[in-house]
C-alpha positions as semicolon CSV with decimal commas, in nm:
position;residue;x (nm);y (nm);z (nm)
1;M;3,912;-5,735;-3,302
2;K;4,013;-6,072;-3,160
3;F;4,154;-5,925;-2,840
4;L;3,803;-5,804;-2,746
5;K;3,646;-6,150;-2,764
6;G;3,528;-6,293;-2,436
7;F;3,425;-5,963;-2,279
8;T;3,063;-5,904;-2,179
9;R;2,857;-5,616;-2,320
10;E;2,880;-5,433;-1,987
11;E;3,256;-5,478;-1,972
12;L;3,296;-5,351;-2,330
13;S;3,066;-5,054;-2,267
14;W;3,262;-4,966;-1,955
15;M;3,593;-4,995;-2,141
16;M;3,461;-4,774;-2,422
17;Y;3,455;-4,478;-2,185
18;D;3,835;-4,492;-2,179
19;W;3,812;-4,463;-2,558
20;A;3,591;-4,157;-2,502
21;N;3,778;-3,962;-2,237
22;S;4,130;-4,036;-2,360
23;A;4,083;-3,760;-2,616
24;H;4,100;-3,517;-2,323
25;S;4,407;-3,694;-2,184
26;V;4,601;-3,634;-2,503
27;V;4,459;-3,325;-2,675
28;V;4,395;-3,107;-2,370
29;V;4,675;-3,234;-2,150
30;T;4,946;-3,231;-2,420
31;I;4,849;-2,989;-2,700
32;L;4,696;-2,718;-2,481
33;P;5,017;-2,657;-2,278
34;V;5,205;-2,593;-2,603
35;F;4,945;-2,332;-2,704
36;F;4,958;-2,177;-2,358
37;N;5,339;-2,156;-2,361
38;Q;5,325;-1,976;-2,695
39;I;5,108;-1,694;-2,561
40;A;5,216;-1,683;-2,193
41;T;5,434;-1,383;-2,115
42;A;5,690;-1,566;-1,897
43;Q;5,758;-1,893;-1,711
44;G;5,476;-2,080;-1,883
45;M;5,579;-2,420;-1,746
46;T;5,575;-2,290;-1,388
47;I;5,231;-2,131;-1,428
48;W;5,097;-2,448;-1,595
49;G;5,223;-2,654;-1,304
50;Y;5,042;-2,432;-1,056
51;A;4,718;-2,442;-1,262
52;T;4,731;-2,823;-1,275
53;S;4,781;-2,834;-0,899
54;A;4,487;-2,598;-0,843
55;A;4,257;-2,817;-1,052
56;M;4,367;-3,132;-0,870
57;L;4,324;-2,963;-0,530
58;I;3,962;-2,881;-0,609
59;V;3,894;-3,236;-0,724
60;A;4,077;-3,390;-0,429
61;L;3,873;-3,192;-0,178
62;M;3,551;-3,294;-0,351
63;A;3,635;-3,659;-0,418
64;P;3,532;-3,834;-0,092
65;V;3,195;-3,656;-0,072
66;L;3,130;-3,716;-0,442
67;G;3,217;-4,083;-0,398
68;A;2,984;-4,118;-0,101
69;F;2,692;-3,964;-0,291
70;G;2,768;-4,190;-0,586
71;D;2,693;-4,491;-0,366
72;F;2,327;-4,393;-0,324
73;K;2,090;-4,601;-0,532
74;G;2,061;-4,461;-0,885
75;A;2,299;-4,169;-0,820
76;R;2,627;-4,293;-0,969
77;K;2,533;-4,263;-1,335
78;K;2,359;-3,926;-1,287
79;L;2,664;-3,775;-1,119
80;F;2,890;-3,931;-1,381
81;C;2,683;-3,759;-1,649
82;V;2,703;-3,418;-1,477
83;F;3,083;-3,420;-1,461
84;M;3,124;-3,567;-1,808
85;L;2,910;-3,286;-1,954
86;L;3,105;-3,026;-1,753
87;G;3,427;-3,148;-1,912
88;V;3,272;-3,162;-2,258
89;L;3,145;-2,802;-2,235
90;A;3,486;-2,679;-2,114
91;C;3,653;-2,846;-2,412
92;A;3,402;-2,679;-2,643
93;G;3,499;-2,348;-2,482
94;L;3,867;-2,419;-2,541
95;A;3,792;-2,461;-2,912
96;V;3,714;-2,089;-2,926
97;T;4,037;-1,966;-2,763
98;P;4,278;-2,012;-3,059
99;E;4,049;-1,792;-3,269
100;M;4,049;-1,507;-3,016
101;D;4,256;-1,188;-3,048
102;L;4,623;-1,260;-2,979
103;S;4,765;-0,951;-3,150
104;T;4,879;-0,763;-2,838
105;P;5,037;-0,869;-2,507
106;D;4,726;-0,756;-2,319
107;S;4,485;-0,953;-2,538
108;A;4,713;-1,258;-2,528
109;A;4,719;-1,233;-2,147
110;R;4,338;-1,232;-2,138
111;V;4,326;-1,539;-2,362
112;S;4,582;-1,718;-2,146
113;M;4,365;-1,654;-1,838
114;A;4,062;-1,793;-2,023
115;I;4,266;-2,101;-2,117
116;L;4,369;-2,159;-1,756
117;F;4,009;-2,126;-1,636
118;L;3,869;-2,365;-1,898
119;Y;4,157;-2,607;-1,843
120;I;4,079;-2,622;-1,471
121;I;3,706;-2,674;-1,539
122;S;3,776;-2,948;-1,796
123;T;4,011;-3,120;-1,553
124;I;3,747;-3,111;-1,279
125;G;3,492;-3,262;-1,519
126;F;3,738;-3,526;-1,636
127;A;3,846;-3,627;-1,285
128;G;3,493;-3,619;-1,140
129;A;3,355;-3,840;-1,416
130;N;3,652;-4,075;-1,377
131;L;3,575;-4,122;-1,008
132;Y;3,234;-4,267;-1,097
133;Y;3,376;-4,452;-1,397
134;D;3,626;-4,626;-1,168
135;S;3,347;-4,699;-0,919
136;F;3,154;-4,885;-1,190
137;L;3,442;-5,136;-1,221
138;N;3,298;-5,354;-0,945
139;D;2,955;-5,333;-1,112
140;V;3,066;-5,459;-1,453
141;T;3,308;-5,742;-1,373
142;T;3,435;-5,987;-1,114
143;P;3,754;-5,966;-0,903
144;A;3,908;-6,249;-1,107
145;R;3,864;-6,051;-1,433
146;M;3,938;-5,708;-1,292
147;D;4,306;-5,680;-1,395
148;K;4,221;-5,779;-1,753
149;V;3,917;-5,551;-1,786
150;S;4,088;-5,251;-1,626
151;T;4,403;-5,283;-1,838
152;M;4,208;-5,341;-2,160
153;G;4,016;-5,021;-2,086
154;Y;4,341;-4,828;-2,100
155;G;4,435;-5,019;-2,415
156;L;4,116;-4,912;-2,593
157;G;4,184;-4,557;-2,483
158;Y;4,519;-4,569;-2,658
159;I;4,392;-4,690;-2,994
160;G;4,085;-4,464;-2,985
161;G;4,068;-4,131;-2,809
162;S;4,441;-4,107;-2,753
163;T;4,535;-4,172;-3,113
164;I;4,269;-4,068;-3,364
165;P;4,210;-3,700;-3,260
166;L;4,587;-3,643;-3,230
167;L;4,645;-3,810;-3,568
168;L;4,382;-3,589;-3,733
169;F;4,545;-3,282;-3,578
170;L;4,884;-3,381;-3,721
171;I;4,735;-3,458;-4,064
172;L;4,573;-3,114;-4,076
173;V;4,901;-2,942;-3,989
174;G;5,147;-3,163;-4,178
175;A;4,959;-3,290;-4,484
176;F;4,713;-3,007;-4,552
177;G;4,912;-2,713;-4,416
178;V;4,631;-2,589;-4,194
179;D;4,732;-2,303;-3,967
180;M;4,840;-2,431;-3,624
181;L;4,582;-2,220;-3,438
182;D;4,298;-2,339;-3,662
183;A;4,414;-2,700;-3,616
184;M;4,418;-2,654;-3,238
185;S;4,067;-2,513;-3,246
186;F;3,952;-2,816;-3,445
187;A;4,129;-3,055;-3,206
188;F;3,966;-2,905;-2,894
189;G;3,624;-2,908;-3,058
190;L;3,668;-3,267;-3,177
191;T;3,764;-3,365;-2,821
192;A;3,434;-3,233;-2,691
193;V;3,230;-3,421;-2,953
194;W;3,436;-3,739;-2,922
195;W;3,407;-3,744;-2,544
196;L;3,030;-3,698;-2,556
197;V;2,949;-3,946;-2,832
198;F;3,159;-4,236;-2,705
199;S;3,025;-4,200;-2,351
200;I;2,688;-4,324;-2,478
201;P;2,763;-4,701;-2,446
202;L;2,837;-4,662;-2,075
203;L;2,526;-4,449;-2,023
204;K;2,315;-4,705;-2,209
205;N;2,449;-5,042;-2,094
206;V;2,619;-5,005;-1,755
207;R;2,403;-5,025;-1,442
208;Q;2,481;-4,954;-1,080
209;K;2,448;-5,293;-0,907
210;T;2,587;-5,204;-0,566
211;W;2,446;-4,923;-0,355
212;V;2,329;-4,795;-0,020
213;E;1,973;-4,670;0,022
214;P;1,919;-4,290;0,026
215;E;1,834;-4,150;0,368
216;P;1,711;-3,826;0,524
217;H;1,981;-3,567;0,593
218;A;2,194;-3,730;0,324
219;V;2,480;-3,480;0,348
220;R;2,520;-3,523;0,724
221;H;2,503;-3,902;0,705
222;S;2,741;-3,911;0,408
223;L;2,998;-3,711;0,602
224;R;2,959;-3,946;0,898
225;R;3,005;-4,246;0,669
226;L;3,317;-4,086;0,528
227;G;3,464;-4,062;0,876
228;A;3,383;-4,427;0,938
229;T;3,533;-4,524;0,601
230;A;3,851;-4,327;0,676
231;K;3,887;-4,515;1,006
232;E;3,822;-4,845;0,826
233;I;4,094;-4,768;0,571
234;F;4,338;-4,679;0,849
235;R;4,263;-5,005;1,032
236;N;4,304;-5,205;0,709
237;K;4,683;-5,180;0,698
238;A;4,716;-5,331;0,350
239;M;4,477;-5,073;0,203
240;F;4,628;-4,783;0,399
241;V;4,992;-4,859;0,312
242;Y;4,895;-4,925;-0,052
243;L;4,725;-4,584;-0,072
244;I;5,031;-4,412;0,075
245;A;5,255;-4,578;-0,184
246;Y;5,005;-4,501;-0,460
247;F;4,984;-4,139;-0,340
248;F;5,349;-4,087;-0,428
249;Y;5,425;-4,307;-0,727
250;I;5,111;-4,212;-0,922
251;D;5,197;-3,849;-0,854
252;G;5,513;-3,894;-1,057
253;V;5,322;-4,065;-1,338
254;N;5,057;-3,791;-1,355
255;T;5,314;-3,513;-1,334
256;I;5,510;-3,651;-1,629
257;I;5,186;-3,685;-1,828
258;H;5,077;-3,327;-1,754
259;M;5,416;-3,157;-1,789
260;S;5,580;-3,343;-2,081
261;T;5,490;-3,112;-2,368
262;S;5,526;-2,802;-2,153
263;Y;5,877;-2,921;-2,070
264;G;5,963;-2,995;-2,433
265;S;5,824;-2,660;-2,543
266;T;6,031;-2,483;-2,275
267;L;6,343;-2,656;-2,408
268;G;6,258;-2,526;-2,756
269;L;6,171;-2,858;-2,919
270;D;5,964;-2,856;-3,239
271;T;5,592;-2,876;-3,160
272;T;5,494;-3,098;-3,453
273;K;5,772;-3,346;-3,383
274;M;5,672;-3,361;-3,017
275;M;5,316;-3,438;-3,125
276;L;5,441;-3,717;-3,352
277;A;5,636;-3,863;-3,060
278;L;5,323;-3,851;-2,846
279;L;5,132;-4,023;-3,125
280;L;5,391;-4,301;-3,105
281;V;5,312;-4,332;-2,732
282;Q;4,946;-4,391;-2,815
283;V;5,019;-4,638;-3,097
284;L;5,247;-4,843;-2,874
285;G;5,013;-4,809;-2,576
286;L;4,778;-5,093;-2,672
287;P;5,041;-5,363;-2,736
288;F;5,216;-5,275;-2,411
289;C;4,884;-5,287;-2,225
290;L;4,823;-5,634;-2,371
291;L;5,176;-5,729;-2,263
292;Y;5,104;-5,603;-1,911
293;I;4,789;-5,820;-1,901
294;K;4,987;-6,131;-1,996
295;L;5,271;-6,056;-1,754
296;A;5,027;-5,975;-1,473
297;E;4,860;-6,314;-1,527
298;K;5,201;-6,481;-1,495
299;F;5,378;-6,271;-1,230
300;G;5,088;-6,089;-1,061
301;A;4,963;-5,730;-1,074
302;R;5,173;-5,630;-0,772
303;F;5,498;-5,730;-0,944
304;M;5,408;-5,548;-1,267
305;V;5,318;-5,225;-1,086
306;G;5,664;-5,247;-0,928
307;V;5,816;-5,281;-1,275
308;G;5,629;-4,969;-1,383
309;I;5,764;-4,771;-1,087
310;G;6,119;-4,873;-1,179
311;V;6,067;-4,770;-1,542
312;Y;5,937;-4,429;-1,439
313;C;6,235;-4,368;-1,209
314;F;6,460;-4,421;-1,510
315;I;6,238;-4,198;-1,725
316;T;6,274;-3,911;-1,476
317;V;6,654;-3,930;-1,475
318;F;6,663;-3,961;-1,856
319;A;6,438;-3,655;-1,890
320;F;6,686;-3,446;-1,689
321;F;6,945;-3,495;-1,965
322;L;6,695;-3,442;-2,248
323;R;6,808;-3,169;-2,487
324;S;6,724;-3,287;-2,840
325;E;6,429;-3,423;-3,034
326;W;6,565;-3,778;-3,072
327;Q;6,587;-3,800;-2,692
328;F;6,222;-3,693;-2,669
329;W;6,136;-3,984;-2,901
330;V;6,326;-4,226;-2,677
331;L;6,143;-4,082;-2,377
332;A;5,811;-4,134;-2,557
333;V;5,886;-4,503;-2,615
334;L;5,987;-4,549;-2,251
335;V;5,663;-4,387;-2,132
336;S;5,454;-4,602;-2,366
337;T;5,590;-4,921;-2,209
338;S;5,432;-4,860;-1,869
339;Q;5,192;-4,563;-1,868
340;G;4,871;-4,758;-1,924
341;G;4,981;-5,069;-1,738
342;I;5,076;-4,901;-1,411
343;Q;4,754;-4,699;-1,397
344;A;4,525;-4,987;-1,491
345;L;4,677;-5,242;-1,254
346;S;4,685;-4,988;-0,970
347;R;4,310;-4,937;-1,016
348;S;4,230;-5,308;-1,025
349;M;4,456;-5,382;-0,726
350;F;4,261;-5,132;-0,520
351;G;3,926;-5,262;-0,647
352;K;4,014;-5,610;-0,520
353;I;4,117;-5,479;-0,177
354;I;3,780;-5,304;-0,114
355;P;3,607;-5,498;0,169
356;D;3,247;-5,379;0,113
357;K;3,144;-5,373;-0,255
358;S;2,820;-5,183;-0,178
359;R;3,037;-4,883;-0,084
360;T;3,263;-4,893;-0,387
361;G;3,209;-4,524;-0,463
362;E;3,310;-4,427;-0,111
363;F;3,632;-4,625;-0,123
364;F;3,716;-4,508;-0,474
365;G;3,650;-4,155;-0,350
366;F;3,941;-4,200;-0,111
367;Y;4,143;-4,368;-0,385
368;D;4,073;-4,063;-0,598
369;I;4,166;-3,817;-0,325
370;F;4,501;-3,988;-0,278
371;G;4,561;-3,978;-0,652
372;K;4,451;-3,617;-0,694
373;F;4,623;-3,477;-0,386
374;S;4,941;-3,639;-0,508
375;A;4,887;-3,465;-0,842
376;I;4,898;-3,135;-0,652
377;I;5,242;-3,207;-0,511
378;G;5,417;-3,309;-0,834
379;P;5,337;-3,011;-1,059
380;S;5,385;-2,772;-0,766
381;L;5,723;-2,929;-0,690
382;V;5,822;-2,892;-1,055
383;G;5,703;-2,531;-1,054
384;L;5,881;-2,440;-0,729
385;T;6,205;-2,615;-0,824
386;S;6,206;-2,460;-1,172
387;S;6,137;-2,117;-1,023
388;A;6,417;-2,155;-0,768
389;A;6,659;-2,274;-1,036
390;Y;6,552;-1,982;-1,257
391;S;6,641;-1,735;-0,978
392;V;6,979;-1,898;-0,915
393;I;7,073;-1,909;-1,285
394;A;6,955;-1,549;-1,342
395;S;7,155;-1,424;-1,042
396;R;7,478;-1,561;-1,189
397;G;7,445;-1,330;-1,489
398;V;7,585;-1,582;-1,739
399;L;7,249;-1,602;-1,920
400;T;7,041;-1,288;-1,973
401;D;6,766;-1,402;-2,210
402;P;6,458;-1,512;-2,002
403;A;6,381;-1,799;-2,242
404;A;6,737;-1,932;-2,217
405;I;6,727;-1,908;-1,837
406;E;6,394;-2,093;-1,825
407;S;6,529;-2,363;-2,058
408;A;6,829;-2,412;-1,829
409;A;6,611;-2,421;-1,515
410;A;6,343;-2,662;-1,645
411;P;6,548;-2,987;-1,618
412;W;6,596;-2,930;-1,246
413;G;6,220;-2,905;-1,205
414;V;6,173;-3,236;-1,384
415;L;6,446;-3,407;-1,182
416;S;6,261;-3,317;-0,861
417;I;5,992;-3,571;-0,960
418;L;6,243;-3,844;-0,873
419;I;6,200;-3,759;-0,503
420;I;5,835;-3,864;-0,501
421;F;5,905;-4,179;-0,705
422;I;6,168;-4,280;-0,450
423;I;5,925;-4,227;-0,159
424;G;5,640;-4,409;-0,334
425;G;5,861;-4,689;-0,460
426;G;6,026;-4,735;-0,122
427;T;5,686;-4,769;0,047
428;Y;5,560;-5,003;-0,224
429;F;5,863;-5,233;-0,229
430;F;5,966;-5,241;0,137
431;V;5,659;-5,163;0,351
432;L;5,356;-5,291;0,156
433;P;5,471;-5,658;0,134
434;R;5,441;-5,684;0,514
435;Y;5,064;-5,636;0,490
436;L;4,952;-5,736;0,139
437;K;4,927;-6,106;0,059
438;K;5,012;-6,226;-0,288
């Protein structure tokens, strides 16, 4: 692979973790909601939105403390391993759920509760491990190479974990006629194995090079350091305003990622065709990540993140009018243009702003809390708006079938995401330039 030439072993090992955990990003985040909607009794998209928010709330509350502990000498990799294994075990548990009894409404309800529990646990493991993975960025590369390394990590995720497990799932269903539930069970199990095996390069080759020494009463001192770090972020206007903008615009990105298949399923779109469209997102993800690298070198990361925000505003409006499968394919192409680029460049932009590299985990803990707290708002907003629209449409009496009412209400929930893009984009375009130098 010519595009991987010039990277160090540590950089490649770090990037390989995106290859590892991207299986969760696609299989669990996109296939699992379809399964859940099939067995949920009512308003599956609304419930899924609330479950996603609950998982993100737990992670957001934990993130700063976890980040602070990850800065202690020798702790970052150990804590990374704990959360990675937590996510892997939850995915292994999800592999069992499609084979459970779904013959009655009561048994299906029990399985749906098990799915929600395991989904929340897997999300906590995924997000916790990612916090330490992001913190390792300053350990494996230099500020000058950070945009390239961070974006290429997302690119590897697209051609590896995001593509291969999903492709195997579609081959089982489409080419070999495997029952959908059996194929889902295989996909969740493969995700667990994939995630574990391809985490090995990071565990083997990446070392924590920046740290603070452990001290007595570590919890008390860590909490005090967190307070000092929060004050430091507030005083650093560029960092503070950037985090506020990031809080909102990345919320929209994450919400679209988490709710896309649930939305399509609610509208009654064909599951297999939606999966094929998502496969297209992963196939196109790498070339668009490479394009983002080139354009960021020419125009700067800040400009390209702004482009991504604009693209996602258009995506949100387009999704409101989505009613057919061909429109879902168009939406998939639009998402593929900017999904990896906006996330990767946002991460590297923040990494370069950090003033004290020995406390990278601490600062990325706050970066993570802004990202995860924002991910609480988006799905909840979608859930609340969809629920309100459902009540209004039902009260009119024109539609009586619950599924038809939910399908009519869902677009209004998706359109509400535009509010947070407008807030985040406005802060990014009009407030941040006053404080952040080019």
